[in-house]
C-alpha positions as CSV (number, residue, x, y, z in Angstrom):
1,X,56.5,-22.6,-23.0
2,X,55.9,-19.3,-23.6
3,X,52.2,-19.9,-24.8
4,X,51.3,-21.8,-21.7
5,X,52.7,-18.8,-20.0
6,X,50.4,-16.4,-22.2
7,X,47.4,-18.4,-21.1
8,X,48.1,-18.8,-17.8
9,X,48.0,-15.2,-17.3
10,X,45.3,-14.7,-19.5
11,X,43.3,-17.1,-16.9
12,X,44.2,-15.5,-14.0
13,X,43.6,-12.0,-15.2
14,X,40.1,-13.5,-15.8
15,X,39.3,-14.8,-12.8
16,X,40.8,-11.8,-10.9
17,X,38.5,-9.6,-13.1
18,X,35.5,-11.7,-12.5
19,X,36.1,-11.7,-8.5
20,X,36.0,-8.1,-8.6
21,X,32.9,-7.8,-10.4
22,X,31.5,-9.9,-7.7
23,X,32.2,-10.4,-4.2
24,X,30.9,-13.2,-2.0
25,X,30.5,-11.1,1.5
26,X,26.8,-10.7,2.2
27,X,24.3,-12.5,3.9
28,X,20.8,-13.0,2.5
29,X,19.4,-10.5,5.3
30,X,21.9,-8.1,4.2
31,X,20.3,-8.2,0.7
32,X,16.7,-7.2,1.0
33,X,15.5,-5.5,-2.6
34,X,18.8,-6.5,-4.2
35,X,19.9,-8.7,-7.2
36,X,22.2,-11.3,-6.0
37,X,24.5,-13.9,-7.0
38,X,25.3,-17.6,-5.8
39,X,28.6,-19.4,-6.1
40,X,29.0,-21.0,-9.4
41,X,27.8,-24.6,-9.9
42,X,30.1,-27.3,-11.5
43,X,29.7,-25.7,-14.9
44,X,30.9,-22.6,-13.9
45,X,27.3,-21.2,-14.1
46,X,26.4,-18.3,-11.6
47,X,22.5,-18.7,-10.3
48,X,21.0,-15.5,-9.6
49,X,17.9,-13.7,-8.4
50,X,16.2,-10.9,-6.4
51,X,15.9,-10.9,-2.9
52,X,12.7,-9.5,-1.0
53,X,10.8,-9.9,2.1
54,X,7.1,-11.0,1.7
55,X,5.3,-9.9,5.0
56,X,3.8,-13.6,5.7
57,X,6.6,-15.9,3.7
58,X,10.1,-13.6,5.2
59,X,12.9,-13.4,3.3
60,X,12.1,-14.8,-0.2
61,X,14.4,-15.3,-3.5
62,X,12.8,-14.7,-6.5
63,X,14.8,-16.9,-9.0
64,X,15.9,-15.3,-12.3
65,X,18.2,-18.1,-14.1
66,X,21.7,-18.3,-14.0
67,X,24.9,-16.5,-16.3
68,X,28.4,-17.2,-17.0
69,X,31.2,-15.0,-17.3
70,X,32.7,-14.8,-20.6
71,X,36.0,-13.0,-22.0
72,X,36.1,-9.3,-21.1
73,X,34.1,-10.1,-18.0
74,X,30.8,-10.1,-19.9
75,X,28.1,-11.6,-18.1
76,X,26.1,-14.2,-20.5
77,X,22.4,-14.7,-19.2
78,X,21.2,-18.4,-19.4
79,X,17.8,-17.4,-18.1
80,X,15.3,-20.1,-18.7
81,X,11.9,-19.1,-19.7
82,X,9.2,-20.3,-17.3
83,X,5.6,-19.5,-17.1
84,X,5.5,-18.6,-13.7
85,X,8.3,-17.1,-11.3
86,X,10.3,-19.7,-9.1
87,X,10.3,-18.4,-5.6
88,X,12.2,-19.8,-2.7
89,X,12.0,-19.1,1.1
90,X,15.3,-18.3,2.4
91,X,16.6,-18.9,6.0
92,X,18.4,-16.0,7.6
93,X,21.4,-18.2,8.3
94,X,25.4,-17.3,7.4
95,X,25.3,-18.3,3.7
96,X,27.2,-16.1,2.0
97,X,26.0,-14.2,-1.4
98,X,27.2,-11.6,-3.7
99,X,25.2,-8.4,-4.5
100,X,25.0,-7.8,-8.5
101,X,26.9,-5.0,-9.6
102,X,24.4,-2.3,-10.9
103,X,26.5,-2.1,-13.9
104,X,25.8,-5.5,-14.9
105,X,21.9,-5.2,-15.0
106,X,21.7,-4.3,-18.7
107,X,23.9,-7.6,-19.8
108,X,21.4,-9.6,-18.2
109,X,18.4,-7.5,-19.4
110,X,16.9,-6.9,-15.9
111,X,15.8,-3.7,-14.2
112,X,17.1,-2.4,-10.6
113,X,13.6,-2.8,-9.0
114,X,11.2,-5.3,-10.7
115,X,7.7,-4.2,-11.5
116,X,6.4,-6.9,-9.5
117,X,7.8,-5.6,-6.4
118,X,5.4,-2.9,-5.8
119,X,2.8,-5.6,-4.7
120,X,4.9,-6.5,-1.8
121,X,5.6,-2.7,-0.9
122,X,1.9,-2.0,0.0
123,X,1.8,0.0,3.2
124,X,5.3,0.6,3.0
125,X,5.8,3.6,5.8
126,X,2.7,2.8,7.9
127,X,3.4,1.9,11.4
128,X,2.1,-1.9,11.3
129,X,4.7,-2.7,8.5
130,X,7.6,-0.7,10.2
131,X,7.1,-2.9,13.2
132,X,6.7,-6.0,11.3
133,X,10.0,-5.3,9.7
134,X,11.7,-4.1,12.7
135,X,10.7,-7.4,14.3
136,X,11.9,-9.3,11.5
137,X,15.4,-8.1,11.6
138,X,15.7,-8.1,15.2
139,X,14.9,-12.0,15.1
140,X,17.5,-12.3,12.4
141,X,20.3,-10.3,14.6
142,X,20.5,-7.7,12.3
143,X,19.4,-5.0,15.3
144,X,20.8,-2.0,13.7
145,X,18.5,-2.1,10.6
146,X,16.0,-3.2,12.6
147,X,16.3,-0.2,15.1
148,X,16.0,2.3,11.9
149,X,12.3,0.6,11.2
150,X,11.4,0.7,14.7
151,X,12.6,4.4,15.5
152,X,10.3,5.6,12.4
153,X,7.6,3.4,13.8
154,X,8.1,5.5,17.2
155,X,7.5,8.6,15.7
156,X,4.2,7.7,14.1
157,X,2.9,6.0,17.0
158,X,5.1,5.5,20.3
159,X,2.3,3.5,21.9
160,X,1.9,0.7,19.4
161,X,1.4,-2.2,21.1
162,X,4.9,-4.4,21.7
163,X,6.8,-1.3,20.0
164,X,8.7,-0.1,22.8
165,X,10.1,-3.6,24.1
166,X,11.0,-4.3,20.6
167,X,13.0,-0.9,20.4
168,X,14.6,-1.9,24.1
169,X,15.6,-5.5,22.1
170,X,17.2,-3.6,19.7
171,X,19.1,-1.0,21.9
172,X,20.1,-4.1,24.2
173,X,21.6,-6.0,21.2
174,X,23.6,-2.8,20.2
175,X,24.7,-2.2,23.6
176,X,22.8,0.9,23.9
177,X,21.7,-0.2,27.5
178,X,20.6,3.2,28.9
179,X,18.3,3.7,25.9
180,X,16.5,0.4,26.4
181,X,16.1,1.2,30.3
182,X,14.8,4.4,29.4
183,X,11.9,3.1,26.9
184,X,11.4,-0.1,29.0
185,X,10.3,2.0,32.2
186,X,7.8,3.5,29.9
187,X,6.5,0.4,28.8
188,X,6.2,-0.7,32.2
189,X,4.3,2.0,33.2
190,X,1.3,0.3,30.8
191,X,2.1,-3.2,31.7
192,X,4.1,-3.4,35.0
193,X,3.7,-7.3,35.1
194,X,4.6,-8.0,31.5
195,X,7.4,-10.8,32.1
196,X,9.3,-10.1,28.6
197,X,9.5,-6.6,29.2
198,X,11.0,-6.9,32.7
199,X,13.3,-9.8,31.4
200,X,14.7,-7.0,28.8
201,X,15.1,-4.5,31.6
202,X,16.7,-7.0,34.1
203,X,19.2,-7.5,30.9
204,X,19.7,-4.1,30.4
205,X,20.4,-3.1,34.1
206,X,23.0,-5.7,34.4
207,X,24.5,-4.6,31.6
208,X,24.5,-1.1,32.8
209,X,26.1,-2.0,36.1
210,X,23.0,-1.5,38.1
211,X,23.0,-4.8,39.7
212,X,21.0,-3.7,43.1
213,X,18.0,-2.4,40.6
214,X,18.2,-5.7,38.7
215,X,17.8,-7.5,41.8
216,X,14.8,-5.4,42.6
217,X,13.1,-6.3,39.4
218,X,14.0,-10.0,39.5
219,X,12.2,-10.1,43.1
220,X,9.0,-8.2,41.7
221,X,9.0,-10.6,38.9
222,X,9.6,-13.7,40.9
223,X,6.8,-12.5,43.4
224,X,4.4,-11.1,41.0
225,X,4.4,-12.2,37.5
226,X,2.1,-14.9,36.7
227,X,4.5,-15.7,33.8
228,X,7.5,-17.3,35.0
229,X,9.1,-18.1,31.8
230,X,12.0,-16.0,32.3
231,X,13.0,-16.2,36.1
232,X,15.9,-18.5,35.4
233,X,17.1,-16.5,32.9
234,X,16.7,-13.2,35.0
235,X,18.4,-14.9,37.9
236,X,21.2,-15.9,35.9
237,X,21.9,-12.5,34.1
238,X,22.2,-10.8,37.7
239,X,24.6,-13.6,39.2
240,X,26.9,-13.6,35.9
241,X,27.2,-10.0,36.4
242,X,28.7,-10.4,39.9
243,X,30.6,-13.1,38.8
244,X,32.2,-10.8,35.8
245,X,32.7,-8.2,37.9
246,X,34.3,-10.7,40.8
247,X,32.2,-9.7,43.7
248,X,32.3,-12.9,45.5
249,X,30.0,-11.6,48.5
250,X,27.2,-10.3,46.1
251,X,27.8,-13.3,44.2
252,X,27.0,-15.9,47.0
253,X,24.4,-13.8,48.3
254,X,22.2,-13.9,45.2
255,X,22.9,-17.5,44.6
256,X,21.3,-18.4,47.7
257,X,18.3,-16.3,47.0
258,X,17.7,-17.8,43.5
259,X,19.2,-21.0,43.8
260,X,16.2,-23.2,43.0
261,X,15.8,-21.1,39.7
262,X,19.0,-21.8,38.4
263,X,19.9,-25.2,39.4
264,X,16.3,-26.8,38.4
265,X,17.2,-25.3,34.8
266,X,19.5,-27.5,32.9
267,X,20.6,-24.5,30.7
268,X,22.0,-22.4,33.5
269,X,23.0,-25.1,36.1
270,X,26.4,-26.2,34.5
271,X,27.4,-22.6,33.8
272,X,26.5,-21.3,37.3
273,X,28.4,-24.6,38.6
274,X,31.4,-23.8,36.3
275,X,31.6,-19.9,37.7
276,X,31.2,-21.2,41.3
277,X,34.4,-23.1,40.8
278,X,36.6,-20.4,39.1
279,X,35.3,-18.2,42.3
280,X,36.4,-20.9,44.4
281,X,32.8,-21.4,45.7
């Protein structure tokens, strides 16, 4: 009985030690230029590799092999020799990985920064690259990291095409609405009828509480923009703002004005009907 108890304690201690070394708490998009570990397979082997961004392919894993954790929390590589590296394009989903502790690099015979990575760093620091990385991170919902790239790009060339509206997207995502309004107003001086830029402005103004200004932008877009892609979304964002504020009169007036946009769009029609019901309309 004592032997079983001792073995059980050792087993628990070993597993706790392993868990302390690798914590599965990161998404793929949070691991650019990092060695990562995936959950162990049925044999207890942990796949691992290096995540980086390929300018064309996006988020990519360079697969390195597998390792097992032995007594004393020692990582033993089971790396398979291959003639060429194996790369996987990663989807920016909610899959969780662990960042490999730097203290384990020597045990796995790897360098913190693989030598081949330099080929993917060409142009690093240029406005083109900074903008592209910011655009990608915004698309992955990592707006804070995107903003870091985009603000650096703005220092180099504030007039870079598409930069200001991408900055505004980050600001809106991070609830920094006045900053979004400020850069969008600058962008609209050059392209006053750009539908996407106006869409971001309507969103920022509604979140900022400037609903009359948001209505004004909507009316301009409805009347003058050839691109009608965001008309329903714009109309809905203003209506929702009145709903949240329980301003029934303004809600009804705006609904009458934009009814055709909302009730002919199956994305928003059921949402509008629900809001009207809850407001007793």
